[in-house]
Each structure stands twice: as C-alpha cells, then as structure tokens.
C-alpha positions in Angstrom: 79.2 85.5 125.8 79.1 84.0 129.3 76.0 86.2 130.0 74.2 83.8 127.6 75.3 80.8 129.5 78.1 79.7 127.1 81.7 79.4 127.9 84.3 81.1 125.7 85.6 77.6 124.5 82.0 76.6 123.6 81.6 79.9 121.7 84.9 79.3 119.8 83.8 75.8 118.9 80.5 77.1 117.6 82.2 79.7 115.5 84.6 77.1 114.1 81.6 74.8 113.2 79.9 77.6 111.5 83.0 78.5 109.5 83.5 74.8 108.5 79.9 74.6 107.3 80.3 77.7 105.3 83.6 76.4 103.8 81.9 73.1 102.8 79.0 75.0 101.2 81.4 77.1 99.2 83.5 74.1 98.2 80.4 72.2 97.0 79.3 75.1 94.9 82.8 75.7 93.5 83.0 72.1 92.3 79.9 72.6 90.2 81.4 75.5 88.3 83.8 75.2 85.4 85.0 78.0 83.2 86.3 76.9 79.8 88.9 78.7 77.7 86.2 79.0 75.0 83.9 80.9 77.4 86.7 83.2 78.3 87.5 83.9 74.7 83.9 84.5 73.8 83.6 87.0 76.7 86.8 88.7 75.5 85.4 89.0 72.0 82.0 90.2 73.2 83.4 92.8 75.6 86.6 94.3 74.3 88.5 96.7 76.6 91.0 99.4 75.8 93.7 100.7 77.9 93.4 104.5 78.7 95.5 107.1 77.1 98.2 108.0 79.6 101.2 110.1 80.1 104.5 109.5 82.0 105.4 112.9 83.4 108.2 114.7 85.1 107.7 118.1 86.8 110.3 120.7 87.7 110.0 123.9 89.6 111.8 126.8 88.0 114.0 128.9 90.3 112.6 132.4 90.9 113.4 134.9 88.2 114.6 132.2 85.8 111.3 131.4 84.1 112.3 133.4 81.0 115.6 131.3 80.7 114.0 127.9 80.5 115.9 126.8 77.4 119.2 127.8 79.1 118.3 125.9 82.3 117.4 122.8 80.2 120.7 123.0 78.2 122.7 123.3 81.5 120.6 120.5 83.1 120.0 122.7 86.1 116.4 121.6 86.7 115.6 119.0 89.3 112.8 116.7 88.0 110.2 115.1 90.1 108.9 111.8 88.7 105.1 111.9 88.6 104.8 108.5 87.0 101.9 107.4 84.8 98.8 109.6 84.8 95.7 108.6 82.9 94.3 111.2 80.5 91.0 111.4 82.4 92.9 111.9 85.7 94.9 114.9 84.4 94.0 118.1 86.2 92.4 120.9 84.0 95.4 123.2 84.4 97.6 120.5 82.9 95.4 119.8 79.9 98.1 121.2 77.5 100.0 117.9 78.1 97.5 116.1 75.8 98.9 118.1 72.9 102.6 117.6 73.7 104.9 115.2 71.9 107.0 112.6 73.7 110.2 114.1 75.1 108.8 117.6 74.8 109.1 120.1 77.7 106.3 122.6 78.3 106.6 126.4 78.5 107.0 127.8 82.0 103.6 128.0 83.7 102.2 128.9 87.1 99.4 127.0 88.7 96.7 129.1 90.4 97.6 129.5 94.0 101.3 128.5 93.5 104.2 130.9 94.0 106.7 129.4 91.6 106.7 128.7 87.9 106.9 125.1 86.8 107.5 123.0 83.7 106.5 119.6 82.7 108.3 117.0 80.6 106.3 114.4 78.7 108.7 111.4 79.1 106.4 108.8 77.5 102.9 108.6 76.1 100.7 105.6 75.6 97.7 105.8 73.3 94.6 103.6 73.9 95.0 100.1 72.7 93.0 96.9 72.9 94.0 94.9 76.0 95.1 91.4 75.0 93.5 88.2 76.0 96.6 87.3 78.1 96.2 90.6 80.0 92.6 90.0 80.8 92.4 86.2 81.1 92.5 85.8 84.9 90.2 88.9 85.3 87.6 87.4 82.9 87.9 83.9 84.5 87.2 85.3 88.0 84.3 87.4 86.7 82.7 84.5 84.9 83.2 82.2 87.9 81.5 84.8 90.2 78.6 85.2 87.7 78.0 81.4 87.5 78.3 81.1 91.3 75.8 83.8 91.8 73.4 82.3 89.3 73.9 78.8 90.6 73.3 79.8 94.2 70.1 81.5 93.3 68.7 78.9 90.9 70.0 75.6 92.0 67.1 74.0 94.0 69.4 71.3 95.4 71.7 73.9 96.8 68.7 75.8 98.2 67.2 72.7 99.9 70.7 71.8 101.3 71.1 75.4 102.5 67.7 75.3 104.3 68.5 71.9 105.8 71.9 73.2 107.1 70.3 76.3 108.5 67.7 74.1 110.2 70.5 72.0 111.7 72.4 75.1 112.9 69.3 76.5 114.6 68.8 73.2 116.4 72.4 72.8 117.4 73.1 76.4 118.3 74.4 77.1 121.8 73.2 80.7 122.0 69.5 81.2 122.6 67.8 84.5 123.1 64.4 85.1 124.5 62.3 87.8 122.9 
C-alpha cells in the first residue's frame, strides 16, 4: 500500500468509506422493496414443493458366523445399532435399494456389501413419504427469494438507481487515494 504513496491509515479510511457507500446503496435499494404476504402466498400456490421420501435407518454389523442366526440375535438384543439418521430416497446407495420396500420397524435380512468383510443388517426405524411443504415451512425462504428477485430487477431497471450509482462511482474515482499509471 505504501508503495503507492498511501499510508496504512489512509488506506483503512478509504476502505471504510467504500464500505459505507456500499451500505448506503444497499439500504436505499432495500427501502424500495416490500414483499407482501399476498405475494408470498401467490408464489407458494404457483410453485408447490414436496418434501423428499426419506428413511431413518439404523445399521448393525453381524458378528462373524452368526449371520444365519439373525432372528436369535434380534430376540436377545445382542446387536449394536449405529444410528445413520435420516437419508433421502435419492441419496440411498444402490446396494441399499431394498430399504425402499421395507416397512417401518422392519429389519432386513443379513447382507454383505461389496468389498466389506462382515454381514450387516438394517433397521428401518421411521419412514416419511413425500408431502407438500406447508406455507409456514416455506414462508421465510419464499420471502427472501422474492426480495432478492425484486432487488435484482430494481437494480437493473431503476434508472434513478443507475444514475445515482454512476454518480457515486464518479465521486469515488475523483476521491480515490490510489492512482495507478498505465
């Protein structure tokens, strides 16, 4: 910075001024934008969104040589279950596709995954089928999206904003401390 003939404090002041100008521009633009509840509801109706089908799974490794005694292991509660949490249907690995046909609470047959050395079993703890997301679930998301869209449109189409932006850039260029010679 000092190679350009500007002290570090002058540089910090210039950055602060640029940030303040940017903040004022954003604030002015934000004040022009309002999103009504009706707009949010109309968007919600026009663009419905479903939750994905998903499964809450537990996985257990079956001790060596015990894969044929899975029912006995389950009765005696001798399996240690690893909580895999919620997994979306589309994120389910191909070798676990059988989960899609399982009923809630059901435990799979013993299986071995390619490359693994031990048999495993999966328990389908819970299952959520696709459902329409409620307006309450999507309200903030839609409001932010509509705000961004209006802001983008306004900043591109508002001639007052454009003129003001050009004037601000002109002022910045005339007040800038850093000058380069090309």
